GUBA-226864 format. One record per residue: residue in three letters; x, y, z of N, C-alpha, C, O in turn. Coordinates in steps of 0.1 Angstrom, whole numbers, plus 5000, padded with zeros to 4 digits. Layout:
# residues N
ALAXYZXYZXYZXYZ;...
***
This chain:
# residues 551
UNK500849885000500050005000500850135000500350235003;UNK502250114997503150234997502650334987502850454990;UNK502150294975501650384965500550474971500550594970;UNK499550414977498450494982498850584993498450694993;UNK499850535001500250645011501050755005500950865010;UNK501750724994502550834987501450934982501651054983;UNK500450884975499450984970498751064980498651184979;UNK498450994992497851065003498751175008498351295011;UNK500051145010500951245016501151355006501251475011;UNK501151334993501251434983500151524983500251654982;UNK498951464984497651544983497551624996497251744995;UNK497751575007497551655020498651755021498351865026;UNK499851725017500951825019500751945009500952055013;UNK500251914997499952024987498752104993498852224994;UNK497752034998496552105002496852195014496452305015;UNK497552125024497952205036498752325033498552425039;UNK499752315023500552425020499752535014499852655018;UNK498752505004497952614998497052675009496952795009;UNK496452605018495552655028496352745037495952855039;UNK497552705042498352785052498852905045498753015051;UNK499352905032499853015025498753125023498953245026;UNK497553075019496553175017495853225030495453345030;UNK495853145040495353185052496253295058495753395063;UNK497553265058498453365063498353505055498253615061;UNK498253495042498053615034496753685037496753805037;UNK495753615040494453665042494353745055493753845057;UNK495153685065495153745078496253845081496453895092;UNK497053865071498253955072497654095075496654135068;UNK498154165085497554295088497654395077498754415071;UNK496554455073496454545062496554685067496054725078;UNK497254775060497354915064496054975063495254945054;UNK495755075072494555145072494555235060495455315059;UNK493455235052493455325040493355465044492755495055;UNK493855555037493655695040492255735038491555675030;UNK491755825046490355855047490055935034490756045031;UNK489155895026488855965014488056095016487256105025;UNK488356185008487656315009486956344996487056274987;UNK486356464996485556504984486556524972486256524961;UNK487856554976488856574966489956474968490956504975;UNK489856344963490756244966492156274962493156214968;UNK492456364953493856384949494556464960495756484959;UNK493856504970494456584981495556504988496556564993;UNK495456384989496456294997497756264988498756214993;UNK497756304975498856284967500156344973500156454978;UNK501256274972502456324977502956444968502656454957;UNK503656544975504056654968505356654961505756744953;UNK506156554964507456544958507456484944506556414940;UNK508456524936508556464923509756364922510656384930;UNK509756274913510856184913512156254907511956354899;UNK513256214910514456264905515256174895515656064899;UNK515456214883516156124874517556104878518156194884;UNK518155984875519555964878520456054869519956114859;UNK521756054872522656134864522656094850522756184841;UNK522455954847522555914833521355964825521455974813;UNK520356014832519156064824519056214824518256274817;UNK519856284832519856424833520656494822521756454819;UNK520056594817520856674807521756764815521356804827;UNK522856804809523856884817523257014821522657084813;UNK523357044833522957174839521457174843521057274848;UNK520757064840519357074844519157054859519956984866;UNK518157124865517957114879516657074882515657094874;UNK516457004894515156954899514557064907515157104917;UNK513457114903512857224911511957174922511457064921;UNK511857254933510957214944509557234939509357314929;UNK508657164945507257174940506557274947506657284959;UNK505857364940504957454946503657404949502857374940;UNK503257394962502057334966500857414960500857544960;UNK499857344955498557414950497457394961497257284965;UNK496757494964495557474973494657374967494057394956;UNK494357274975493457164971492157204968491457154959;UNK491657304975490257354974489957404960488757404956;UNK490957444953490657504939490657394929490257424918;UNK490957264932490957154922489557114920488757104929;UNK489257074908487957024904488156894896489256864892;UNK487056824895487156694887485956704876484956774878;UNK486256624866485256614855485456474849486456414851;UNK484456424841484356294836484456284821483856374815;UNK485156194816485256164802484756024799485155934807;UNK483956004789483355874787483655834773483455904763;UNK484055704772484155634758483255514758482355504766;UNK483355434747482455324746482855204756482155114759;UNK484055224762484555114772484755164786484655084796;UNK484855284788485255334802484755474804484555554795;UNK484555504817484255644822485355684831485655624842;UNK486055784828487355834835487055964842486656054835;UNK487455974855487356094862488756154863489656094866;UNK488856284859490056354858490056474867489156554867;UNK491056494875491256614884492056724877493056704870;UNK491656844879492456954874493756974882494657044877;UNK493856904894495156904900496056804894495956684897;UNK496956844887497956754880497356684868498056604861;UNK496056704865495556624854495456474857495456394848;UNK495456444870495456304874494156224870493056284870;UNK494356104866493156014864492855954878493555864883;UNK491856004885491555964898490355874899489955834910;UNK489755834888488655744888488555674874488655744863;UNK488355544874488255474862487255364863487455264870;UNK486155374856485055284857484955204843484855274833;UNK485055074844484954994832483554944829482954874837;UNK483054994818481654984815481254844811480054804813;UNK482154754807481854614804482054514815481854394812;UNK482454564826482754474837482054514850481954634853;UNK481554414858480854444870481654424882482554344882;UNK481354484893481954454905481754314910480654254908;UNK482754244915482554104919481454084929480853984929;UNK481354184939480454164950479154244948478354254957;UNK478954314937477754394934477654404919478254494913;UNK476854314913476654304899475854424894475654434882;UNK475254514903474454624897475354744894474954854889;UNK476654734898477554844895478754804887479254694888;UNK479254894879480354864870481654854879481754914890;UNK482654784874483954774881484654894881484754964870;UNK485254944892486055064893487455024896487754954906;UNK488455064887489855034888490555144896491155114907;UNK490555264891491155374898490155424908488955454904;UNK490455444921489455494930490055554942491255544944;UNK489155624950489755694962489955604974490755634983;UNK489355484974489455384985490955344986491455344997;UNK491455314975492955264975493855384971495055354970;UNK493355504969494155604964494855564952496055594950;UNK494155494944494755444931494555544920493455554915;UNK495555614916495555724906496655704896497755644899;UNK496455754884497555764873497955914873497156004871;UNK499255934875499656074876500856094867501555994862;UNK501156224863502256254855502656404858501856484862;UNK503956434855504356564857505756584849506356494843;UNK506156704850507456744844508556774854508156834865;UNK509756744852510856774861511756884854512256864843;UNK511856994861512457104856512157234863511057234870;UNK512957334863512757454870511457524867511357564855;UNK510457534876509257594873508157524866507157584863;UNK508457394862507557324854506557254862506757224874;UNK505257234856504157174865504457024868505056954860;UNK503956984879503956844884502556794886501556854882;UNK502456674892501156614895500456684906499356654910;UNK501156784912500556874923500157004918499557084925;UNK500357034905500157174900498657184895498057084892;UNK498157304895496757324890496757354875497457434870;UNK495857274869495657284855494257354851493357354859;UNK494157404839492957464834492457364822493257334813;UNK491157324823490757234812490257334800489557424803;UNK490657294788490257374776488957314772488857194771;UNK487957404769486657354765486757264753487557284744;UNK485957164754485857064743484956944747484556944759;UNK484656854738483756744741484356654751485556634751;UNK483556594760483956504771483456364769483556274777;UNK482856334757482256204754482656164740482556254731;UNK483056054737483356004724482156004716481155934718;UNK482256074705481056094696480955974687481955904684;UNK479655944682479455844672480255884659480156004655;UNK480855784653481655804641483055864643483755874634;UNK483355894656484655944659485555824666484955754674;UNK486755814662487655714667488455754679489055664686;UNK488555884682489355924693488856054700488156124693;UNK489056084712488656194719489856254726490556194733;UNK490156384724491256454730490756554741489956634738;UNK491456544752491256634764492356714766493456654768;UNK492356844766493456924768493457004781492357064784;UNK494557004789494657074801495957164800496957124795;UNK495857284804496957374804497357424818496557434827;UNK498657454819499157494832500257604830500857614819;UNK500457674841501557784840502957724841503257634849;UNK503757774833505157734834506057854836505557964839;UNK507357834835508257954836507858064826507258034816;UNK508258184829507958294820508258274806509358234802;UNK507158284797507358264783507158114778507258084767;UNK506958034788506757884784505357844787504757854797;UNK504757784776503357724777503457574779504157514771;UNK502657534788502557374791501157334789500157394793;UNK501057214782499757154780499857004782500856944778;UNK498856944789498856804790497656754782496556804784;UNK497856664773496856614763496556474765497456394764;UNK495356434768494956294770494156254758493056314754;UNK494556144751493856094740493255964742493955864745;UNK491855954742491155834744490755784730490555854721;UNK490755644729490455584717489255484717488955434727;UNK488555474706487455384706487855234706488955194700;UNK487155154714487355014715488754994721489354894717;UNK489255074730490655054735490655104750489955194754;UNK491555034757491755074771493055154772493555174783;UNK493555194761494855274760494455424760493655474753;UNK495255494769495055644770496455694766497455664773;UNK496655774756497955834753498055964761497256054760;UNK499055974769499256094778500456164773501656114774;UNK500256294768501356364761501556494768500556554773;UNK502756544769503156674774503556754762504456714754;UNK502956874760503356974750503957094756503357154765;UNK505157114752505957234757506257324746506957294736;UNK505857454747506157554738506957664745506557734754;UNK508257664741509257754747509257894740509757914729;UNK508657994747508658124741509658214749509658334747;UNK510458144757511558224764512758234755512858184744;UNK513858304761515058304754516158204759517358224756;UNK515658104767516558014772516157874768514857844767;UNK517057784765516657634761516157564773516557594785;UNK515257474771514757384782515157244779515057194767;UNK515557164789515857024788515156954799515856904808;UNK513856934799513156874809512956724809513356664799;UNK512456664819512156524819510656514822510056604829;UNK510056404817508656384821508556254829509356164826;UNK507756254839507556124847506056084846505156164847;UNK505855954846504555904846504455794856505255694855;UNK503455804866503555704877502155664880501155724877;UNK502155554888500855504894500955514908502055474914;UNK499955564916499955564930498855474936497755474930;UNK499255404946498255304952498655264966499855274969;UNK497655224974498055164987498255014984498054964973;UNK498654944994498954794993497754704996498054594998;UNK496554754997495454675001495054584990495254614978;UNK494354474993493954384983492654434976491854494983;UNK492454414964491254454957490054384963490154284969;UNK488854454961487654404967487254274960487554244948;UNK486554184967486154064961487153954961486953854954;UNK488253964969489253864969488753744977487853744985;UNK489453624975489153494981490253444989491353434983;UNK490153425002491253375010491753245006492853205009;UNK490953164998491353034994492253044981492952944978;UNK492253154975493053174962493653304961493153404956;UNK494853314967495653434968496253464954496853374948;UNK496053584949496753634936497553754939497353824949;UNK498553774931499453884932498754024930497954034920;UNK499154114939498854254937500054334941500554324952;UNK500454414931501654494933502254534920501754504909;UNK503454604920504054654908504854544901505154444907;UNK504954554888505754474880506554554869506054654865;UNK507654504865508454574855508954474845509354364849;UNK509054524832509554424822510654504814510454614810;UNK511754434812512754474802513254354795513154244799;UNK513854374783514354264776515554194783515754074781;UNK516254274792517354214798516954114810517454004811;UNK515954154818515554074829514154014828513653954837;UNK513454044816512153994814511154044825511254154830;UNK510253954829509054004837509553984852509953884856;UNK509454094859509754094874508654144882508254254879;UNK508154074892507154114901507854164914508854104918;UNK507454274919508054324931506954334941505854384938;UNK507254294954506254304965506354444971507354514970;UNK505154484977505154604984506154614995506654724998;UNK506254495002507254495013508654525009509354595016;UNK509054474997510354504992510554644988511654704990;UNK509454704983509554844979509654934993510355024993;UNK508854895003508854965015510254965022510655075027;UNK510854855023512154845029513354875020514554855024;UNK513054915008514054944998514954834994516154864990;UNK514454714994515254594990514854544976515454444972;UNK513954614970513454574957514554574946515254674945;UNK514754464939515754454929515054434915514354344912;UNK515254544907514754534894515554624885516354704890;UNK515454614872516154694862515754844863514654874861;UNK516654934866516355074868516355154855515455234853;UNK517355124847517355204834517455104822518055004823;UNK516755154811516755074799516255154788515755264791;UNK516255104776515555174764514455094759514055114748;UNK513855004767512754934764511954884776512354914788;UNK510754824774509954774785508854854789508554954783;UNK508254824801507154894807507054864822507854784827;UNK506254944828506054924842504554924846503754994840;UNK504054834855502654814857502254804871503154764880;UNK501054824875500454784887499454674884498554694876;UNK499754554890499054434887498054394898498354404910;UNK496854354894495954294904495254184896495354174884;UNK494454104904493753994897492854044886491954134889;UNK492954004874492154024862492454164856492154184844;UNK493054264863493154394858494654444859495354394868;UNK494954544851496254604852496254754847495454784839;UNK497154834853497454964848498954974845499754954854;UNK499254994832500654994828501055114820500355164811;UNK502255174823502855284815503755214805504655144808;UNK503555254793504455184782504955294773504355334763;UNK506255334776506955434767507255374753507255244752;UNK507655454744508055404731509255324732510155354740;UNK509355214724510555134725511755204719511555284709;UNK512955194724514055264720514355394726515455454724;UNK513355434735513555564742514155534756513655444763;UNK515255604760515855574773514855614783514155714782;UNK514855534793513855554804514455504817515255414817;UNK513955554829514355504842513055474850512155554851;UNK513055344856511955304864512255324879513455304884;UNK511255354886511455384900510255334908509055324903;UNK510455294921509355254930509755304944510855304948;UNK508755354951508955414964507755404973506555404968;UNK507955394986506855414995506955555001507955605005;UNK505855625001505855775005505955775020505455695027;UNK506755865025507055895039505755925046504855995041;UNK505655865058504455895067503155875060502155955062;UNK503155775052501955745044501755595042502755515044;UNK500655555038500355415035500455385020500055285015;UNK500955495012500855494998502155454991503255474997;UNK502155404980503255364971503155434958502055454953;UNK504255464952504355524938505355444930506455414935;UNK504955414918505955344909505755404895504555414891;UNK506855444888506655504875507855494867508755414870;UNK507855574856508955584847509255724843508455814841;UNK510555754842511055894838511555884824512455794822;UNK511155964815511755974802512156114799511556214803;UNK513256134791513756264788512956324777512456254769;UNK512756454777512156534766513256594758514156654764;UNK513156584745514056654736514256794740513256864743;UNK515556844739515756984743514857074735514857064722;UNK514257174742513357264736514057404735514157474745;UNK514557434723515157564722514257684722513057674721;UNK514757804723513957924723513157924710513757904699;UNK511757954711510957964699510557834693509957834682;UNK510857724700510457584694509557524704509257574715;UNK509057404700508157324709508557174708509257134699;UNK508057094718508356954718507256884725506456944732;UNK507056754722506056674727506656544732507456474726;UNK506156504744506656374750505456294754504656334762;UNK505356184748504056094750504355954756505355894752;UNK503555904764503655764769502255714770501355784773;UNK502055584766500755524766500455454779501255384785;UNK499255474784498755414796497655314792496655344786;UNK497955184796496855084795496155064809496855024819;UNK494955084810494155064822492954994819492055044814;UNK492954864822491754774819492054634823492954594830;UNK491154554816491254404819492454344812492954394802;UNK492954234818494054164813493654064801493753944801;UNK493254134790492954064778494254044770494954134765;UNK494653914769496053884765496353934751497453974748;UNK495353924742495653974728495854124727496754164720;UNK495154194734495354344735496654384742497354474737;UNK496954324753498254344759499454304751500454384751;UNK499354194744500454154736500654244724501754274720;UNK499554304718499654394707500254524711500854594703;UNK500154564724500554694728502054694731502754794727;UNK502654594737504054594740504554454742503754364747;UNK505754424739506354294741506354254756506754334764;UNK505854144759505854094772504754144782504654104793;UNK503854234777502854284785501854184789501254194800;UNK501654084780500653984783501153894795500353824801;UNK502453904799502853824810502353864823502553804833;UNK501553974824500954014837499853914840499553894852;UNK499453834830498553714833499653604836500153534828;UNK499853594849501053524854500753374857499853344865;UNK501353284849501153134851502453084858502552964860;UNK503453164862504653124868505453024860505553044847;UNK505952924866506852834859506152744850506752664843;UNK504852744850504052654841503552734829502652684822;UNK504052854826503652934815503852854802502952864793;UNK504952774801505152694788504052594786503752564774;UNK503352554795502252454794500952534794499952504786;UNK500852634802499552714804499152794792497952804788;UNK500152864785499952944774499252864762498252924757;UNK499752744758499052674748497652624752496752614744;UNK497452594765496152564770495152674768494052654764;UNK495552804772494752914771494352934756493252964752;UNK495452924747495152934733494152834728493252874720;UNK494152714733493152614729491852644735490752624728;UNK491752694747490452734753489852844745488652844743;UNK490652944740490153054732489653004719488553054714;UNK490352914713489952864700488652784701487752804693;UNK488552704712487252634714486152734716485052714711;UNK486352834724485352934726484853004713483653034712;UNK485753014704485353074691484452984683483753034675;UNK484552854687483652764679482352744687481252734680;UNK482352734700481052704707480352834712479152824715;UNK481152944714480553074718480153084732479453174736;UNK480652994741480352994756481452944763481952834760;UNK482053024773483252984780483052854788483952774790;UNK481752844794481552724801481652594793482252494797;UNK481052594781481052474772482452464767482852354764;UNK483252574765484552564761485452494771486352414768;UNK485152514784485852444795485552294794486452204796;UNK484252264792483852124791484552054779485151944781;UNK484552114768485152054756486752044758487251934754;UNK487352144764488752134766489152024776490151964774;UNK488352004786488551904796488451764789489251674792;UNK487451744780487351624773488551594764488951484764;UNK488951704758490151694749491351654756492151574751;UNK491651714768492751684776492651534781493651464782;UNK491451504785491251364790491551264779492051154782;UNK491151284766491451204755492851194753493451084750;UNK493651314754495051304751495751224762496751154758;UNK495251214774495951144784495251004786495550934796;UNK494450964777493650834779494650714781494350634790;UNK495650704773496550584775497150584789497250484795;UNK497650694794498150704808497150674818497350604827;UNK495950734816494850704826494450564826494250504836;UNK494450504814494050364813495050274820494650174826;UNK496250314818497350234825497150244841497350144848;UNK496850354845496650384860495550304865495550234875;UNK494350314857493150244862493350094861492750024870;UNK494050044851494249894851495049854863494749744868;UNK496049934867496849894878495949894891496149814900;UNK495049994892494250004904493249894903492849844914;UNK492749854892491849744890492449614895491849534901;UNK493749594891494449474895494649474911494449374917;UNK494949584916495149604930493749564937493749504948;UNK492749614931491349574937491149424938490549374947;UNK491549354927491349204927492149134937491649034942;UNK493349184940494149114949494149174964494749124973;UNK493249274966493149324980492749224989493349225000;UNK491749134987491449024997492648945001492848915013;UNK493548914991494748834994495748915003496448865011;UNK495749055000496649135008496149145022497049155031;UNK494849145024494349145038494649015045494949015057;UNK494648905038495048775044496448785048496848735059;UNK497348835039498748845042498948925055499848895063;UNK498249035056498449125067498049055080498649065090;UNK496948975079496448905091497448795095497548765107;UNK498048735085499048625088500348675093500948625102;UNK500848785086502248835089502248975096503149045094;UNK501149015102501049145107502149185117502449295118;UNK502649075125503649105134505049105129506049135136;UNK505149065117506549055110506549145098506049095087;UNK506949265099506849365088507749315076507349325065;UNK508949265079509849225068509249105061509249115048;UNK508649005067508048895060506848945053506548905041;UNK506049035059504849095052505249155038504649125028;UNK506249245039506749305027507249215016506949225004;UNK507949105021508449005012507348925005507448904993;UNK506248895013505148815007504448914998503948874987;UNK504249035001503549134992504249144979503649144968;UNK505549154979506349174967506149044959506049054946;UNK506248934965506048804958504748794952504648744940;UNK503648844958502248854952502248944940501748914930;UNK502949054941502949154930503649094918503249114907;UNK504749024920505448954909504648844903504548824891;UNK503948774911503148654906501948714897501648664886;UNK501348814902500148874895500648984885499749034878;UNK501849004883502449114874501849234876501249304867;UNK501949284889501349414893502549514897503449474904;UNK502549634892503449734895502849824906501949894903;UNK503449814918502849904929502750044926501850124930;UNK503650094917503650234913502950264900502850374895;UNK502350154895501650164882500450254882500050314872;UNK499750274894498650364895499050514898498250604898;UNK500350524902500750654907501450734896501150854894;UNK502450674889503250744880502450804868502850924865;UNK501450744862500650814852499950934858499851034851;UNK499550934870498951044877499851164878499551284876;UNK501151124882502151224885502551304872502751424873;UNK502551234861502851294848501851394844502151494838;UNK500551374848499551464844499351584853498651674849;UNK499951584864499751684874500151824869499351914871;UNK501251844862501651974857500652034848500352154848;UNK499951944840498951994830497752034837497152144835;UNK497351954847496151994855496352124863495452204865;UNK497552134868497852264876497852384867497452494870;UNK498452364855498552474845497052514841496752634839;UNK496252414839494852454835494152524847493352614844;UNK494452484859493952554871494252694870493452784873;UNK495552724867496052874867495352944855495053064857;UNK495252874844494552944833493152984836492753094833;UNK492452894842490952924845490953024857490053114858;UNK491953024866491953124877492253264872491753364877;UNK493253274862493653404858493053464846493353584843;UNK492253394839491653444826490453544829489453494834;UNK490653664826489653764829488353734820487253784822;UNK488553654810487353614801486353534809485153534805;UNK486753474820485753404828484953504836483853464840;UNK485353614838484653714847483353754840483253794829;UNK482253734848480853764843480453684832479353714825;UNK481153574829480853484818479853384822480253304832;UNK478653374816477653274821477953134814478653124804;UNK477453034821477452904814475952854812475452884801;UNK475352804821473952764819473152784832473752774843;UNK471852814831470952824842471452914853471653034852;UNK471852844865472252924877473652984876473953074884;UNK474452924867475852974867475953094857475953084845;UNK475953214863476053334855477353404855477553504848;UNK478353354864479653414864480653304868480753254879;UNK481453254857482353144859483453184868484253094873;UNK483753314871484853354880484353364894485153394903;UNK483053344897482553354910482153214915481953124907;UNK482053194929481653064934480253034929479353124927;UNK479952904928478552864924477552914935477652874947;UNK476552994931475653054942474852954949474452974960;UNK474552844942473752734948474552624953473952524959;UNK475852624951476752514956476452384949476752274955;UNK475852384938475452254931476652184926476852064928;UNK477552264919478752194914479652144925480152024923;UNK479952214935480752154946480152024952480851934956;UNK478752024953478151894959478351784948478651674952;UNK478251814935478451704925479851664926480251544924;UNK480751754929482151724930482451634941483251534940;UNK481851654953482051564965481451434961482151334964;UNK480251424956479651294953480551214943480751094944;UNK481051284933481951214923483251164929483751054925;UNK483751234939484951184946484551054954485350964955;UNK483451054961483050934968482950814959483350704962;UNK482350834947482250734937483550674933483750554932;UNK484550774930485850734927486550644938487250544935;UNK486350684950486950604961486350464962487050374964;UNK485050454960484450324959484850234948484950114950;UNK485350294937485750224926487250174928487650084921;UNK487950244937489350204940489350094950488350064956;UNK490450014951490549914960490549964975491250064978;UNK489849894984489749944997491049925004491549805004;UNK491650025011492850005018492649905029491649905036;UNK493649815031493549715042493649775056493249715066;UNK494349895056494549965069493350045072492950135065;UNK492650015083491350085087491550245088490650315084;UNK492650285094492850425095493050495081492550605078;UNK493750425072493950475059492650475051492450565043;UNK491750385053490450375047489650495052488850555044;UNK489650535065488950645070489450775064488650865060;UNK490750785063491350905057490850925042490551035038;UNK490850815035490350825021488950865020488550945012;UNK488050815030486650855030486451005034485451065031;UNK487451055041487351195046487751295035487451415035;UNK488551255025489051335015487951415007488051535006;UNK486951355003485851434996485351555004485151664999;UNK485151535017484751655025485851755026485551875026;UNK487051715027488151815028488251895015488252015016;UNK488251835004488251894992486951974988486952074982;UNK485851914993484551974991484452114997483852204992;UNK485052135009485052255016485852365008485452475007;UNK486952315002487852404994487052444981487152564978;UNK486352354975485652384962484452464964483952524954;UNK483952474976482752564979483252704977482352794974;UNK484552734978484952874976485652904963485953014960;UNK485852804955486552814942485552874932484352854933;UNK486052944922485252984911484552874903485052764902;UNK483352904898482552794893483252734880483052614877;UNK484052814873484752764861485752654865485952554858;UNK486452674877487352564881486652444886487152334884;UNK485552464893484852344898484252264885484252144885;UNK483752344876483252274864484252184858483952074854;UNK485452244857486552154851486752024859486851924853;UNK486852034872487051914880485851824880485951704880;UNK484651874880483451794879483451714866483251584866;UNK483751784855483751704842484951604842484751484837;UNK486051644846487151554847486851424856487151314852;UNK486251454867485851334876484851254870484951124871;UNK483851304862482851224856483451134846483151014844;UNK484351194838485051114827485951004833485950894828;UNK486651044844487450944851486650834856486950714855;UNK485550864862484650754868484250664857484250544858;UNK483850714845483350634834484450544829484250424827;UNK485650604827486850524823487150414833487350304829;UNK487250454846487650364856486650254858487050134859;UNK485350284857484350184859484350074848484249954850;UNK484650124835484650034824485949944825485849824822;UNK487050004828488249924829488149824841488549704839;UNK487649864852487449774864486549664860486749544863;UNK485349694853484449584850485049484840484849364842;UNK485849534831486549444822487549354829487749234826;UNK488349414838489349344845488749234854489149114854;UNK487649274861486949174870486349064862486348954866;UNK485749094850485148994842486248904837486048784836;UNK487448954833488548874828489048784839489348674837;UNK489148834852489548764863488548654866489048544869;UNK487248674866486248574869486348464859486248344862;UNK486548504846486648404835487848314837487748194835;UNK488948374841490148294843489948204856490448094855;UNK489348244866489148154877488148034873488347924878;UNK487148064865486247964861486947864852486647744853;UNK487947914844488647824835489547734845489747614842;UNK490047784855490947704864490147604871490547494873;UNK488947644875488047554882487647444873486847354877;
***
């Protein structure tokens, strides 16, 4: 019974690790969010980032920030076909972002909000240079439309601010139809008699609180991430940022920086080939963090002008859109070390969805396809278990006869295995080979934003949320009981009780899992039961025929 013990140890060790890790994360003390006011931008830090020497033009100076009275700042809203954005005249910050095609996980009557005052989650930008406006400066909105018009592919919002004498500054936000990308541009017109060599910074501000609707059974990463060709995708924890131990590429001429959370992302994407510097910091005496990118602006001579623009993606982690915007941006949908397996699985899931038009049925079809691909391995495993089932009575007899002599018992058991041509690991190894694929599919279904608000049938209206009536988890528990009954009964009474308790242990976990994940396991179990029942029936029929022939 060493094989069965090995399987039990692996299952319970893995389950205990997941439960402990997620329980610890769920109970980790969260910082108290700053109290929101009618002007959420008021809590923004007043300091500006400082570029490194490698990015500074000779003789350029970093000016102190002139505080703007918060009471004079106003907000206004811009609406496209995909989102409604709230903009503050203080800094031109994006202080609210409502996604019109996504609902809140815990309130389906309201649209999902990415940027908000609760987490002080804002997109900010400013200029570095003597007398130039920052994200704390007051801007004036230039009159113009605030809603994307029918027949128009883009909407421009222009804000202007005071600069040094003779210098005109404007911040231009360009919204696009059917896109979550906002182009953020700085326009500098130098009417003075001195050249300007400024830098522009683009940053995201946020606290380290978990997004609403989280599940303590399934912890997902929330925090900053940076990508460069040199070091590829790097996730940085808030803790490492706070204690200044975060290690990431600071300067490059490629890549992007993002704030990642489950299903959604906000990413600053400068043009490739432009030198930039990435930074992350925790604000002093605050619960807030800032992470951003600094890019140089071409020198603006007297009587000339310059424009510096960076794209901001703020929306769902739709892999096709992310991949089209920048290399590696689709990696924010993080499958970890199983990406090499998970990426083709997601591609297959998308392909099947294109054929059947429903993500629930796509999961069912994909599960069947994976089951067919592993049919030979599964069949070998079930044949081994069926043989073990046939010899279980004889194993019980051996244990009763040699129970006090472990060495003799193991010797007789091995002799029985050799006589009946049974490999004790025959039922385990095929399962171990399939585990990476099953785990990869688990992460695909957990991380795919396409599952969010996606209905299947009847009561399942959101594959990313737990089953509201707990029907699928109950079916899951029942299917596990049936599988246990089809397996050989362990001769050890304690081991038998542990096996019977497993459906309840896993059942509790699956009550909290998204319906899409439970659907996959239910379909997989039903297929396994059918295959195992058929193989066991054939093996028992063959054994009975052999015994009759001997008689």
